[in-house]
C-alpha positions in Angstrom: -0.1 0.0 -0.1 1.1 3.5 -0.7 0.9 6.3 1.9 -0.8 8.7 -0.7 -1.1 11.8 1.3 2.5 12.4 1.7 3.2 12.5 -1.9 1.4 15.8 -2.3 3.4 19.1 -2.4 2.1 21.3 0.3 3.0 24.9 -0.5 1.9 27.5 2.0 3.0 30.8 3.5 4.0 31.0 7.1 1.7 32.8 9.6 2.8 35.0 12.4 1.1 32.9 15.0 3.7 30.1 14.4 6.2 32.4 16.3 5.4 30.5 19.4 7.2 27.1 19.9 10.3 28.7 18.3 8.8 28.5 14.8 8.7 24.8 15.0 6.1 23.1 12.6 3.0 21.3 13.7 3.4 17.5 13.4 0.1 16.3 12.0 0.0 12.6 12.5 -1.9 10.0 10.6 -3.4 7.5 13.0 -3.9 4.1 11.7 -0.7 2.2 11.4 1.3 5.4 12.1 0.4 5.5 15.7 -1.8 2.5 16.1 -1.0 -1.2 15.4 -3.5 -2.6 12.9 -2.2 -6.1 13.2 -5.3 -7.5 15.0 -7.5 -6.4 12.1 -5.1 -7.9 9.6 -5.0 -11.2 11.4 -8.8 -11.3 11.8 -9.6 -10.5 8.2 -7.0 -12.9 6.8 -8.4 -15.6 9.1 -12.0 -15.0 8.2 -11.3 -14.9 4.5 -8.6 -17.6 4.7 -6.2 -15.7 2.6 -2.9 -14.1 3.5 -3.5 -11.1 1.1 -7.1 -10.5 2.3 -6.3 -7.5 4.5 -3.9 -6.0 2.0 -6.6 -6.2 -0.8 -9.4 -4.9 1.5 -7.3 -1.9 2.7 -6.3 -1.0 -0.8 -10.0 -1.0 -1.8 -10.9 1.0 1.2 -8.5 3.8 0.1 -9.4 3.5 -3.5 -13.2 4.0 -2.9 -12.5 6.8 -0.5 -10.9 8.6 -3.5 -13.8 7.6 -5.7 -16.1 9.3 -3.1 -14.0 12.5 -3.4 -14.1 12.5 -7.2 -17.8 11.9 -7.4 -18.8 14.1 -4.5 -20.6 11.2 -3.1 -19.4 11.1 0.5 -19.9 8.0 2.7 -18.1 7.8 6.0 -15.0 5.5 6.4 -16.8 2.7 8.3 -19.5 2.5 5.6 -16.9 2.2 2.9 -14.9 -0.2 5.0 -18.0 -2.6 5.4 -18.8 -2.3 1.6 -15.3 -3.1 0.5 -15.0 -5.9 3.1 -18.0 -7.5 1.3 -16.3 -7.0 -2.1 -13.2 -8.8 -1.0 -15.2 -11.7 0.5 -17.2 -12.0 -2.7 -14.0 -12.1 -4.8 -12.9 -15.2 -2.7 -16.3 -16.8 -3.2 -17.3 -16.1 0.5 -19.7 -13.9 2.3 -19.5 -12.1 5.6 -22.6 -11.8 7.8 -23.4 -8.4 9.5 -22.3 -9.6 12.9 -19.0 -10.8 11.8 -18.4 -7.6 9.8 -19.4 -5.4 12.8 -17.0 -7.4 15.1 -14.2 -6.9 12.6 -14.7 -3.3 12.1 -15.2 -2.8 15.8 -11.6 -3.7 16.3 -10.6 -0.3 14.9 -11.4 1.2 18.2 -9.5 -1.4 20.2 -6.0 -0.9 18.6 -2.9 -0.4 20.8 -0.2 2.1 20.1 3.1 0.9 18.8 5.7 0.8 21.7 7.7 3.6 20.4 4.7 6.0 20.0 4.1 7.3 23.5 7.8 7.8 24.4 8.2 9.6 21.0 5.2 11.8 21.6 6.5 12.8 25.0 9.8 13.8 23.6 8.2 15.8 20.7 6.0 17.6 23.0 8.8 18.4 25.4 10.9 19.7 22.5 8.2 22.3 21.8 6.5 20.7 18.8 2.7 21.1 18.4 1.1 17.8 17.9 -2.2 17.0 16.2 -3.8 14.2 14.3 -5.7 14.0 11.0 -7.7 10.9 10.0 -10.2 9.7 7.5 -12.2 8.1 10.3 -15.1 9.8 11.9 -14.5 11.9 15.0 -16.3 9.4 17.2 -14.1 6.5 16.1 -10.9 8.8 16.3 -11.7 9.7 20.0 -12.4 6.1 20.9 -9.2 5.0 19.3 -6.9 7.6 21.0 -8.6 7.1 24.4 -8.2 3.2 24.1 -4.6 3.6 23.2 -3.9 6.1 26.0 -2.4 8.8 23.9 -5.3 11.3 23.5 -3.8 13.8 25.9 -0.7 14.4 23.7 -2.6 16.1 21.0 -3.8 19.7 21.0 -6.2 18.9 18.2 -7.7 15.7 16.8 -9.1 16.4 13.3 -11.3 14.2 11.2 -12.0 14.7 7.5 -15.7 13.9 8.4 -16.1 17.6 9.3 -15.6 18.5 5.6 -16.5 15.2 4.0 -13.3 15.1 1.8 -10.8 12.3 2.2 -7.0 12.6 2.2 -5.1 13.2 0.1 -7.2 16.0 -1.2 -5.3 19.3 -1.0 -8.4 20.9 0.3 -8.2 18.6 3.3 -4.8 19.6 4.2 -5.6 23.3 3.7 -8.6 22.9 6.0 -6.5 21.2 8.6 -4.0 24.0 8.5 -6.7 26.6 9.0 -8.0 24.7 12.0 -4.4 24.7 13.4 -3.9 28.4 12.6 -0.8 27.7 10.4 0.2 27.6 6.7 0.4 24.3 5.0 4.2 24.8 4.6 4.4 24.7 8.5 3.1 21.1 8.9 5.1 17.8 8.9 3.0 14.8 7.9 4.1 11.5 9.2 2.3 8.4 7.9 2.9 4.6 7.7 1.7 1.4 6.1 2.3 -2.3 6.3 4.3 -4.1 3.7 5.5 -7.7 4.1 4.8 -7.4 7.8 7.1 -4.3 8.2 6.0 -0.9 9.3 7.1 1.4 6.5 6.7 5.2 7.1 6.9 8.5 5.3 7.1 12.0 6.4 6.9 15.2 4.5 7.5 18.9 5.1 6.4 21.4 2.7 7.4 20.0 -0.8 9.8 17.4 0.6 8.8 13.8 1.1 10.9 11.2 2.9 10.3 7.6 3.2 11.5 4.8 5.6 11.5 1.1 4.8 14.8 -0.7 4.8 18.6 0.4 5.0 20.3 3.4 3.6 19.4 6.8 1.9 18.5 7.1 -1.8 17.9 10.3 -3.7 15.4 10.7 -6.6 16.6 13.4 -8.9 13.3 13.4 -10.9 11.0 13.9 -8.0 13.2 15.6 -5.4 12.3 13.0 -2.9 14.7 11.7 -0.5 14.1 8.1 0.4 15.4 6.5 3.6 15.0 2.7 3.4 15.7 1.9 7.1 13.1 0.4 9.3 11.0 3.2 10.9 11.6 4.1 14.5 9.9 7.1 16.2 13.4 7.9 17.7 14.8 8.4 14.1 11.9 10.7 13.3 12.5 12.8 16.4 16.2 13.1 15.5 15.2 14.2 11.9 12.9 16.8 13.4 15.6 18.2 15.7 18.0 18.5 12.7 15.7 19.8 10.1 13.1 21.9 12.0 
């Protein structure tokens, strides 16, 4: 899966109210898989559909149809799309999922634990003067339950859901809206986001028009895109180090 939001160029002018916190940018976290471990959902879907790729296919369709909703101005909330695409994947395997099973699977979204490095990292970033916030495609009620269950709600000054404007990431309008809610320009936001590939947590982060990616070992530069790619396994501590160096 590709972490689509972070491939967008975010160009914006700084605003005077960023003077506090020593001009440090706002870190606007994605939630699922960046902060919270989706392994329980992955294992449950793969088990129910008896296929090791079931979760990967489902989550790809979930993101795909959220973009379709944007392009057709036909908004449905994330849980609704999640349920519909889960049915699609089951049917593609010649199976069906009853409503009770589907409800139990999607209910796991509000019972995900944070990765072990997340809370220590949030503490360090907050202590270093960074403003912390979240932006998710999930409805606000789901987001609140997720962060409370994981015990990390208190670290964020703002928890934003696209449900408020009914436009999914990675629409530029969504990031502009988030910047307005936070009182900053889009160029004053860092966007970390992760996804699962081959059981490994691969992460991206972007500031202004720069996108950096983590997934293995070593740095690579892309002259065509201007994207710096770090292919070492993600750790929150490495992200913190990069923030201290570049921000």
